[in-house]
C-alpha positions in Angstrom: 96.2 180.5 68.0 97.2 177.4 69.8 100.1 179.1 71.4 98.1 181.9 73.1 98.8 182.1 76.8 95.8 182.0 79.4 96.2 185.7 79.8 96.2 186.3 76.1 93.0 184.1 75.7 91.3 186.1 78.6 92.2 189.3 77.2 90.5 188.7 74.0 87.2 188.5 75.9 87.6 192.1 77.0 86.6 195.5 75.5 87.9 198.4 77.5 87.4 202.2 77.0 89.7 204.6 75.3 89.2 208.4 75.3 88.4 210.0 71.9 90.6 212.7 72.9 93.7 210.5 73.2 94.9 207.2 75.0 95.6 208.0 78.6 98.3 206.2 80.7 95.6 204.4 82.6 93.8 203.3 79.5 97.1 202.1 77.9 98.1 200.2 81.0 94.7 198.4 81.1 95.1 197.4 77.5 98.8 196.4 77.4 98.9 195.0 81.0 95.9 192.7 80.3 96.2 191.8 76.7 92.8 193.4 75.9 91.6 192.5 72.6 89.0 195.2 71.8 88.3 198.9 72.6 85.4 201.3 72.7 86.0 204.9 72.0 84.4 207.0 74.8 83.6 210.7 74.9 82.0 212.9 72.3 84.5 214.0 69.8 84.3 217.0 67.1 88.0 216.4 66.0 87.0 214.5 62.8 88.2 211.4 61.0 91.9 212.1 60.8 92.3 212.6 64.6 90.4 209.5 65.3 92.5 207.7 62.9 95.5 208.7 64.7 94.2 207.2 67.8 93.0 203.9 66.3 96.3 203.5 64.6 98.1 204.0 67.9 95.8 201.3 69.3 96.4 198.7 66.6 100.2 199.2 67.0 99.7 197.9 70.5 97.8 194.6 69.3 99.8 191.5 70.0 101.4 189.2 67.5 100.7 185.5 68.6 102.1 182.5 67.0 103.1 184.7 64.0 99.7 186.4 63.5 99.0 190.0 64.4 95.7 189.9 66.3 94.4 193.3 65.6 91.7 194.9 67.8 88.0 195.5 67.4 87.7 199.3 67.6 84.2 200.2 68.4 81.9 203.4 68.8 78.5 204.2 69.5 77.6 205.8 66.3 73.7 205.5 66.0 72.6 209.0 65.0 70.9 212.0 66.7 71.9 212.3 70.3 74.0 209.1 70.3 76.8 210.0 67.7 80.0 210.0 69.4 82.3 210.6 66.4 81.8 214.2 64.7 83.8 216.9 62.9 85.5 216.9 59.6 84.8 213.8 57.6 81.9 212.6 59.7 78.4 213.4 58.4 75.8 214.5 60.9 73.6 211.5 61.4 69.7 212.0 62.0 68.1 210.3 65.0 67.0 206.6 64.4 63.3 208.0 64.5 64.0 209.9 61.4 66.2 207.2 59.9 63.2 204.7 60.2 61.1 206.9 58.2 63.2 206.7 55.2 62.9 204.0 52.4 65.2 201.0 53.2 67.3 201.7 50.2 68.0 205.2 51.1 68.9 204.3 54.6 71.2 201.4 53.5 73.0 203.8 51.2 73.3 206.3 53.9 74.5 203.7 56.4 77.2 202.6 53.8 78.4 206.1 53.7 78.5 206.5 57.4 80.3 203.1 57.5 82.9 204.2 55.0 83.6 207.4 57.2 84.1 204.9 60.3 86.2 202.6 58.2 88.4 205.6 57.2 88.8 206.6 60.9 89.9 203.0 61.8 86.6 202.1 63.5 85.8 198.5 62.5 82.8 197.9 64.8 79.7 200.0 65.3 77.7 199.5 68.5 74.4 199.9 66.4 71.8 199.5 65.4 69.2 199.7 68.1 66.5 197.0 67.5 64.5 197.8 70.6 60.9 198.4 69.9 59.4 201.3 72.0 55.6 201.3 71.7 53.8 204.7 71.2 52.0 204.3 74.5 55.4 204.6 76.3 57.2 206.9 73.9 59.6 209.3 75.7 58.8 207.8 79.1 61.2 205.1 78.1 64.4 206.7 79.4 67.2 204.6 77.6 65.7 204.7 74.1 62.5 206.7 73.6 63.6 209.8 75.5 66.7 210.0 73.3 64.8 209.1 70.0 67.1 206.1 69.5 64.3 203.9 68.2 63.6 203.1 64.5 59.8 202.9 65.2 57.0 201.9 67.5 56.4 198.3 66.0 58.7 195.4 65.1 57.9 195.6 61.4 59.3 199.1 61.0 62.3 198.4 63.4 63.2 195.2 61.6 63.0 196.9 58.0 65.2 199.9 59.1 67.8 198.1 61.2 68.2 195.4 58.6 69.0 198.3 56.1 71.4 199.8 58.4 73.3 196.5 59.0 73.4 195.9 55.2 74.9 199.5 54.7 77.5 199.1 57.5 78.5 195.5 56.2 78.9 196.9 52.6 81.4 199.4 54.1 83.4 196.8 55.9 82.2 197.6 59.4 80.6 195.2 61.8 77.2 195.8 63.3 75.9 195.2 66.7 72.2 194.7 67.5 71.2 195.7 71.0 69.8 195.6 73.7 68.8 191.8 73.7 66.0 191.1 74.6 65.0 194.6 74.2 64.7 197.8 76.3 61.7 199.3 74.7 59.2 198.3 77.4 61.2 199.6 80.6 61.2 203.1 82.1 64.6 203.4 83.9 68.1 203.5 82.2 70.3 200.8 83.5 73.4 203.0 83.2 71.9 205.2 86.1 69.4 203.0 87.7 69.4 199.8 89.5 66.5 197.1 89.5 65.2 198.1 86.0 62.6 195.5 85.1 60.5 194.4 82.0 57.5 192.5 83.3 55.9 192.1 79.8 58.5 190.4 77.4 58.1 186.7 77.0 60.3 184.2 74.9 57.5 184.5 72.3 57.1 188.1 72.2 56.8 189.7 68.7 59.5 192.3 69.6 62.2 189.5 69.7 61.6 189.2 65.9 63.7 192.4 65.4 66.7 190.4 66.9 66.0 187.5 64.7 66.0 189.8 61.7 69.1 191.4 62.8 70.8 188.0 62.9 69.6 187.0 59.5 70.8 190.3 58.2 74.3 189.3 59.2 75.0 191.1 62.6 78.0 189.3 64.1 77.5 190.9 67.6 74.5 191.0 69.9 74.7 193.3 73.0 72.7 192.1 76.1 70.9 194.5 78.4 71.3 194.6 82.2 67.6 194.8 82.9 65.6 192.0 84.5 63.0 190.1 82.4 60.5 188.8 85.1 58.5 186.6 82.6 61.5 184.9 81.2 64.1 184.9 84.1 62.9 186.7 87.2 66.1 185.9 89.1 68.8 187.2 87.0 69.7 190.5 85.0 69.7 189.6 81.3 73.6 189.8 81.3 73.7 187.1 84.0 70.9 184.9 82.7 71.6 181.7 80.9 68.0 181.3 80.1 68.3 184.4 78.0 71.7 183.9 76.5 71.9 180.2 76.0 68.2 179.2 75.6 66.6 182.2 74.1 69.4 183.9 72.0 71.5 180.8 71.1 68.6 178.4 71.1 65.5 180.0 70.0 67.0 182.6 67.7 70.0 180.7 66.4 72.6 183.4 67.0 76.2 182.0 66.6 78.3 185.2 66.7 79.6 187.2 69.7 77.5 187.9 72.7 78.7 191.1 74.2 77.5 192.7 77.5 76.3 196.2 77.9 78.6 198.1 80.2 79.7 196.1 83.2 82.0 198.9 84.5 80.2 202.1 85.6 76.5 201.0 85.1 74.5 201.3 88.2 72.5 198.3 87.3 75.4 196.1 88.2 77.2 198.2 90.7 76.2 195.9 93.7 78.0 193.0 92.2 81.9 192.9 92.7 83.7 193.6 89.4 85.3 190.1 89.3 81.9 188.6 89.8 80.3 190.6 87.1 82.8 189.0 84.6 82.3 185.6 85.9 78.6 185.6 86.0 78.4 187.0 82.6 80.5 184.2 81.2 78.8 181.6 83.1 75.5 182.7 81.5 76.9 182.2 78.1 78.4 185.7 77.3 81.5 186.0 75.3 82.9 189.7 75.3 82.9 191.8 78.5 82.4 195.5 77.8 83.6 197.9 80.4 84.0 201.6 80.2 86.0 201.8 83.4 89.5 200.6 82.6 90.2 200.2 86.4 87.8 197.2 86.4 89.9 195.2 83.8 92.4 194.1 86.3 89.9 192.5 88.9 87.9 191.0 86.1 90.6 189.4 84.3 92.1 188.4 87.6 88.9 186.8 88.8 88.8 184.6 85.5 92.4 183.5 85.5 92.2 182.5 89.1 89.3 180.4 88.5 90.4 178.8 85.2 92.7 176.1 86.7 89.8 174.6 88.8 86.8 175.1 86.7 86.5 173.0 83.6 83.2 174.5 82.4 84.8 178.0 82.5 87.9 176.8 80.7 85.7 175.4 77.9 83.6 178.5 77.7 86.6 180.8 77.4 87.9 178.6 74.6 84.5 178.7 72.8 84.5 182.5 73.3 87.9 183.1 72.0 87.0 181.0 68.9 84.0 183.1 68.3 85.8 186.4 68.8 88.7 185.1 66.6 86.2 183.9 63.9 84.7 187.4 63.9 88.1 189.1 63.6 89.1 186.7 60.9 86.0 187.5 58.9 86.7 191.3 59.5 90.4 191.0 58.2 91.8 191.7 61.6 94.1 188.5 61.8 97.2 189.2 59.7 100.2 187.0 59.3 103.8 188.4 59.9 
């Protein structure tokens, strides 16, 4: 990949949204105009596997050939189960909520996750933005808006969550689909949802909290992606959202937990948690903190984000080095997933 242009390298750092009902002209322009390397399918669909495969095939046809290698896209979906199952219809099983999944024996959950993974694979989806490894204590329960209120948690303690999420990861991996553990370092102790609320804060979690063990377990289970939350963790870094915190990304996730894969943001496009920060600065601050892949569900933000990075590359040696490192991590994950094809 030595012949990648600066724009192509920066494009690999982005995951932009595409509608499950079909690629719009604005979405297509964001992808092709900015060399975007990954996509997330947005909008609940009941059209089934064949319809989604038509869309993912179209998207893969837009992927660039660089230095003789077809650099295919990571095509992602939020396919957790229960209220967060984006892809439905013929060929997709109805997935129960994570609360229900967490009550199954690990062998059953792994087998089911393998079947769900095979369905995603048939639809051309190669990255699941799951499993949730956040722990929601019983004392908080449904008062936790991002996870508990939607029954997205596998359990109310780290042991149960680690056991179930590990089985889910192993099942997806067996089917040839990458897993994403989220939302580091955990959204189980907050009340507000960062998608809809600013200044969401966790004032309990520390670098030594037992709940972080679910992330360590997910890393050991083979997850190549970790998604970072956009909440503030006042006992770890009170001055920055997690997505903008080098303490959380470099010191805790890379250092303490030993994660060597791709650090992906939660949505930096529409989320209220980051709305006060200009789009270009969101991308720059995430990369400066140690993040690798910028997820935005708003294709209109791709241009200002990529523009901000490209305009800074020439004068910022640290940014250039980190972009190179991020591209290497992403292409390593793509190679492992069979997405780099000669010819």
